[in-house]
C-alpha positions as CSV (number, residue, x, y, z in Angstrom):
1,M,-8.6,8.2,-11.6
2,T,-12.7,9.4,-9.8
3,E,-12.8,9.7,-6.0
4,G,-15.2,6.6,-5.9
5,N,-12.6,4.2,-7.9
6,F,-10.0,5.0,-5.3
7,V,-9.9,2.2,-2.4
8,D,-7.3,2.1,-0.1
9,Y,-8.6,-1.5,1.9
10,V,-9.9,-4.6,1.2
11,K,-10.1,-7.7,2.8
12,L,-9.0,-11.0,1.1
13,H,-9.8,-15.0,1.2
14,L,-6.5,-16.4,-0.1
15,K,-6.1,-20.6,-0.2
16,S,-3.3,-21.9,-1.9
17,G,-3.4,-24.9,-3.9
18,K,-3.2,-28.4,-2.9
19,G,-0.6,-30.9,-3.8
20,G,-1.0,-33.6,-6.2
21,Q,-1.0,-37.3,-5.1
22,G,1.9,-39.6,-5.9
23,S,1.3,-42.6,-8.7
24,A,1.4,-45.9,-7.1
25,H,1.7,-47.5,-10.9
26,M,3.4,-51.0,-11.3
27,R,5.2,-51.2,-14.9
28,R,3.4,-53.0,-17.1
29,E,4.5,-54.2,-20.6
30,K,3.8,-56.5,-23.3
31,Y,7.0,-58.5,-22.5
32,I,6.8,-57.1,-19.1
33,E,4.6,-59.2,-16.8
34,K,6.0,-58.0,-13.4
35,G,8.2,-54.9,-14.0
36,G,8.8,-53.0,-10.6
37,P,6.8,-49.5,-10.0
38,D,7.1,-46.4,-12.0
39,G,4.7,-44.2,-10.2
40,G,6.0,-40.3,-10.6
41,D,5.9,-37.7,-8.2
42,G,2.4,-35.3,-7.7
43,G,3.3,-31.6,-8.5
44,R,2.9,-28.6,-6.2
45,G,-0.1,-27.0,-5.2
46,G,-0.1,-23.8,-6.7
47,H,1.3,-20.5,-4.4
48,V,-0.7,-17.3,-3.9
49,I,2.1,-14.2,-4.4
50,I,1.8,-10.8,-3.8
51,K,3.5,-8.5,-6.3
52,G,4.1,-4.7,-6.6
53,N,3.2,-3.1,-9.5
54,K,4.4,0.6,-9.8
55,N,1.7,1.5,-12.2
56,L,-1.1,1.2,-9.5
57,W,-2.4,3.5,-7.3
58,T,-5.2,2.0,-6.2
59,L,-6.7,-1.4,-4.8
60,Y,-9.7,-0.9,-6.8
61,H,-9.1,-3.7,-9.0
62,L,-9.1,-6.4,-5.8
63,K,-12.6,-4.6,-4.0
64,F,-14.6,-7.5,-6.2
65,K,-12.3,-10.4,-5.6
66,R,-12.8,-11.4,-2.0
67,H,-11.9,-15.5,-2.6
68,I,-8.6,-16.0,-4.4
69,S,-7.0,-19.7,-5.1
70,A,-4.5,-20.9,-6.3
71,G,-4.4,-23.7,-9.6
72,H,-4.1,-27.9,-7.5
73,G,-1.1,-30.0,-8.6
74,E,-1.5,-32.8,-10.9
75,H,-1.3,-36.4,-10.0
76,G,1.6,-38.4,-10.7
77,R,1.5,-40.7,-13.4
78,K,3.2,-43.8,-14.8
79,Q,6.5,-44.2,-16.3
80,E,7.6,-41.5,-13.5
81,M,6.5,-38.7,-15.0
82,S,5.9,-36.5,-12.4
83,G,2.7,-34.0,-12.7
84,A,2.4,-30.3,-13.7
85,D,2.5,-28.3,-10.2
86,G,-1.0,-26.0,-10.2
87,E,-1.1,-22.5,-11.6
88,D,0.2,-19.9,-8.8
89,Q,-2.0,-17.3,-8.0
90,Y,-0.2,-13.1,-8.8
91,I,-2.2,-10.2,-6.3
92,D,-0.8,-6.8,-8.6
93,V,-0.6,-4.2,-5.6
94,P,0.7,-0.5,-5.5
95,L,3.7,0.2,-4.0
96,G,3.3,1.0,-0.4
97,T,0.9,-2.0,0.0
98,V,0.4,-3.8,3.3
99,I,-0.5,-7.1,4.4
100,R,-2.0,-8.0,7.5
101,D,-3.4,-11.2,9.4
102,K,-7.1,-10.3,9.5
103,E,-7.3,-12.1,13.3
104,T,-4.2,-10.6,14.9
105,E,-3.4,-7.5,12.5
106,E,0.4,-8.3,12.6
107,I,1.9,-7.3,9.4
108,L,3.1,-10.1,7.6
109,H,4.6,-8.3,4.8
110,E,4.8,-4.7,3.0
111,V,5.5,-3.9,-0.5
112,I,7.6,-1.4,-1.4
113,N,9.4,-2.2,-4.9
114,D,8.4,-2.7,-8.2
115,G,8.1,-6.4,-9.3
116,Q,8.9,-7.4,-5.4
117,E,7.3,-10.9,-4.8
118,I,6.4,-12.5,-1.6
119,I,4.3,-15.9,-1.2
120,I,2.2,-15.1,1.4
121,A,0.0,-18.4,0.9
122,K,2.4,-21.8,-0.4
123,G,1.7,-24.5,-2.4
124,G,1.2,-27.8,-0.5
125,L,3.7,-30.2,-1.9
126,G,3.2,-33.1,-4.4
127,G,3.2,-36.5,-3.0
128,R,6.2,-38.9,-3.3
129,G,5.3,-42.1,-6.7
130,N,6.2,-45.3,-5.3
131,T,9.3,-45.4,-7.0
132,H,10.7,-43.6,-3.6
133,F,9.7,-46.4,-1.3
134,K,11.1,-49.9,-3.9
135,N,14.0,-50.8,-1.6
136,S,15.3,-54.6,-0.8
137,V,12.7,-55.7,1.4
138,N,9.5,-54.6,-1.1
139,Q,10.8,-54.4,-4.2
140,T,7.1,-54.3,-5.6
141,P,5.5,-51.4,-2.6
142,R,1.9,-50.6,-4.0
143,Y,1.5,-46.8,-2.1
144,A,2.4,-43.3,-2.9
145,Q,1.9,-40.5,-0.8
146,P,-0.7,-38.0,-0.7
147,G,-0.6,-34.7,-1.4
148,L,-0.4,-32.0,0.9
149,E,-2.8,-29.7,1.2
150,G,-2.2,-25.8,0.6
151,E,-2.9,-23.0,2.9
152,E,-5.7,-21.0,4.0
153,I,-5.4,-17.4,5.2
154,D,-7.7,-14.2,5.7
155,V,-5.6,-11.1,5.3
156,T,-6.8,-7.0,4.9
157,V,-4.5,-5.0,2.3
158,E,-4.3,-1.6,3.0
159,L,-2.3,1.1,1.2
160,K,0.0,3.8,2.6
161,I,0.4,6.4,-0.1
162,L,3.8,6.3,-1.9
163,A,4.3,10.3,-2.1
164,D,7.6,12.4,-1.1
165,V,5.4,15.4,0.3
166,G,1.8,14.6,2.0
167,L,-0.4,17.7,2.9
168,V,-1.3,18.0,6.5
169,G,-4.4,20.2,7.4
170,F,-7.8,20.3,9.4
171,P,-10.7,20.6,6.9
172,N,-11.1,23.6,4.3
173,A,-7.6,24.7,4.8
174,G,-6.9,24.8,1.4
175,K,-5.2,21.3,0.5
176,S,-7.1,20.2,-3.1
177,T,-7.3,24.1,-4.6
178,L,-3.2,23.6,-3.8
179,L,-3.0,20.3,-5.5
180,S,-5.2,21.6,-8.4
181,V,-3.3,24.7,-8.7
182,I,0.3,23.3,-9.1
183,T,-0.3,19.9,-10.6
184,A,-2.5,18.5,-12.8
185,A,-4.2,16.6,-10.7
186,K,-8.1,17.6,-10.4
187,P,-9.3,17.2,-6.6
188,K,-12.9,17.8,-5.6
189,I,-13.2,21.1,-4.5
190,A,-16.0,23.1,-2.5
191,N,-16.2,25.3,0.6
192,Y,-17.7,22.5,3.0
193,E,-15.3,20.5,5.4
194,F,-14.3,17.3,4.1
195,T,-14.7,18.4,0.6
196,T,-11.8,15.6,0.2
197,L,-13.1,11.8,1.4
198,K,-10.1,9.9,-0.5
199,P,-6.6,10.9,-1.0
200,S,-5.4,12.3,-4.3
201,L,-2.1,12.5,-5.6
202,G,-0.6,15.2,-8.2
203,I,2.9,15.5,-10.0
204,V,4.2,19.2,-9.0
205,E,6.5,20.2,-12.2
206,Y,9.5,22.1,-10.9
207,R,13.0,23.6,-13.0
208,D,14.4,21.3,-15.7
209,Y,11.8,19.4,-16.2
210,Q,12.2,17.7,-12.6
211,T,9.3,16.7,-10.9
212,F,7.8,15.2,-7.8
213,V,4.8,13.6,-6.2
214,M,2.7,15.4,-3.5
215,A,-0.4,13.8,-1.9
216,D,-3.9,15.4,-0.7
217,I,-4.9,13.5,2.1
218,P,-8.3,13.8,3.6
219,G,-8.6,16.0,6.4
220,I,-7.6,16.3,10.1
221,I,-9.7,16.5,13.1
222,E,-9.1,16.6,16.8
223,G,-9.8,13.0,18.1
224,A,-8.3,11.7,14.6
225,A,-5.9,9.4,16.5
226,E,-8.6,7.4,18.2
227,G,-10.3,7.0,14.9
228,K,-12.7,10.2,15.3
229,G,-13.8,11.1,11.8
230,L,-11.8,9.7,8.9
231,G,-9.5,8.6,11.5
232,H,-7.0,6.0,10.8
233,R,-8.1,6.1,7.5
234,F,-6.3,9.6,7.2
235,L,-3.0,9.1,9.2
236,R,-1.9,5.9,7.6
237,H,-1.4,7.7,4.4
238,I,0.8,10.3,6.3
239,E,3.5,7.6,7.4
240,R,5.1,6.7,3.4
241,N,5.7,10.7,3.0
242,S,9.3,12.1,3.3
243,T,8.0,15.8,4.0
244,L,4.9,16.9,5.5
245,L,3.4,20.7,4.7
246,F,1.1,22.1,7.1
247,L,-1.2,23.9,5.1
248,I,-2.7,26.8,7.5
249,P,-5.3,29.2,6.4
250,A,-4.5,33.4,7.3
251,D,-8.1,33.6,8.7
252,A,-7.7,30.5,11.2
253,P,-8.3,31.5,15.0
254,D,-5.1,30.9,16.3
255,I,-2.2,29.7,13.3
256,V,0.6,28.5,15.9
257,E,-2.7,26.4,18.1
258,Q,-3.8,24.5,14.9
259,Y,-0.3,23.6,13.9
260,Q,0.2,22.2,17.6
261,V,-3.5,20.3,16.8
262,L,-2.0,18.8,14.4
263,L,1.2,17.8,15.7
264,D,-0.6,15.9,19.1
265,E,-2.6,13.9,17.1
266,L,0.5,12.8,14.5
267,R,2.0,11.8,17.5
268,R,-0.9,10.1,19.3
269,Y,-1.1,7.9,16.4
270,N,2.6,7.3,15.8
271,P,5.7,9.1,17.3
272,E,7.7,8.6,14.3
273,L,5.8,10.7,12.1
274,L,7.4,13.8,14.1
275,D,11.1,12.8,12.7
276,K,9.4,13.5,9.5
277,D,10.6,17.3,7.7
278,K,7.9,19.7,8.4
279,L,7.3,22.9,6.6
280,I,4.0,25.5,7.1
281,A,2.3,27.2,4.7
282,I,0.0,29.9,5.7
283,S,-2.9,29.8,2.5
284,K,-5.3,32.0,1.5
285,S,-2.6,34.8,2.4
286,D,-4.8,36.8,-0.7
287,M,-6.6,37.8,2.2
288,L,-4.3,39.9,3.6
289,D,-2.5,43.2,3.3
290,E,1.0,44.0,3.5
291,E,0.4,45.6,6.9
292,L,-1.5,42.9,8.5
293,K,0.9,40.2,7.1
294,G,3.3,42.0,8.6
295,E,1.4,42.1,11.7
296,L,0.6,38.5,11.5
297,D,4.2,37.2,10.4
298,A,5.8,39.1,13.9
299,S,2.8,37.6,16.1
300,I,3.8,33.9,15.1
301,K,7.8,34.5,14.4
302,G,9.7,32.0,16.9
303,K,6.4,29.8,17.7
304,F,7.2,26.7,15.6
305,N,10.3,25.2,17.2
306,N,12.4,26.1,14.3
307,V,10.1,25.0,11.7
308,P,10.1,27.4,8.7
309,Y,6.9,29.1,6.9
310,L,5.8,30.7,4.5
311,F,2.9,32.7,2.9
312,I,1.1,31.3,0.1
313,S,-2.2,32.3,-1.8
314,S,-3.1,28.8,-4.7
315,V,-6.2,31.3,-6.2
316,A,-3.7,34.5,-6.2
317,Q,-0.9,32.0,-7.2
318,Q,1.1,33.7,-4.5
319,G,4.1,32.0,-3.3
320,L,4.2,29.1,-5.1
321,Q,7.6,28.7,-6.9
322,Q,8.8,30.1,-3.4
323,L,6.6,26.8,-2.2
324,K,8.5,24.7,-4.9
325,D,11.9,25.3,-4.1
326,K,11.5,25.0,-0.5
327,L,10.0,21.7,-0.9
328,W,12.7,20.3,-3.8
329,Q,15.6,21.8,-1.4
330,M,14.0,19.9,1.5
331,L,13.7,16.5,-0.6
332,N,16.9,17.0,-2.1
333,N,18.9,17.7,1.1
């Protein structure tokens, strides 16, 4: 999947089908001139249904489908035959998708299971035929119910990536490089900020053919919680990760301060993010000799509030197995 094909936010106008009209037919046959009512019921209008699909990773297939409508129910017919229900319209979405009301921004539904079906717009009920209105006083009712209108709603559909590990760091911290080295993912890599504009997923192969999923998400900056930079577009993907891997380069002016800024942005966006398991990886450590690494280790020890940290280098492939071991331990603790 190319970066341009990754879509994590779309707006949709949904309309369910109208119910079919009941029939007011009277039975007329060759030897029965004045038969009673035999009008059938109208069919139900089609629903608009959201369905979870584990094989999807993006909302790209909805990018050009702004209006989605279900089928109308058929009208009732003679001989008490009911009309067919309108065709339901299914919308497949990736797991981790959130459906919001466009006007109020209220969360209506969350899709987290494969095959999960949610009726987002119910089809209108079909009208009842005239057979339902026959009684001792009125033996030949010549009226039937009309079908009810369907529902119409504007929604926003946003994807929050489901991954085991989410990479958190400032732009150009080395997140894409790490993902490209320990997975088969091929994110865009360059020596400038905001190389990654959209999330990338990679499967990390561990011992004994076991795997876990890692997500490289656009770099965070100060003010992201208020929408600055890539803002909420970045932060909403962090919510679904069970473990957060903070990546801070060894040449950062102040490693501890950078970690605190990242924590503060997560706290301001959603305080619950701080309850997730956290691990700090100090990247680009191949630039340090043993003496400098020892001095840096001594200067930061005990300043991360018991959050474990380790030194890695994606380019020199140093410390990567220890990183995978630690992440696997945290994911299966």
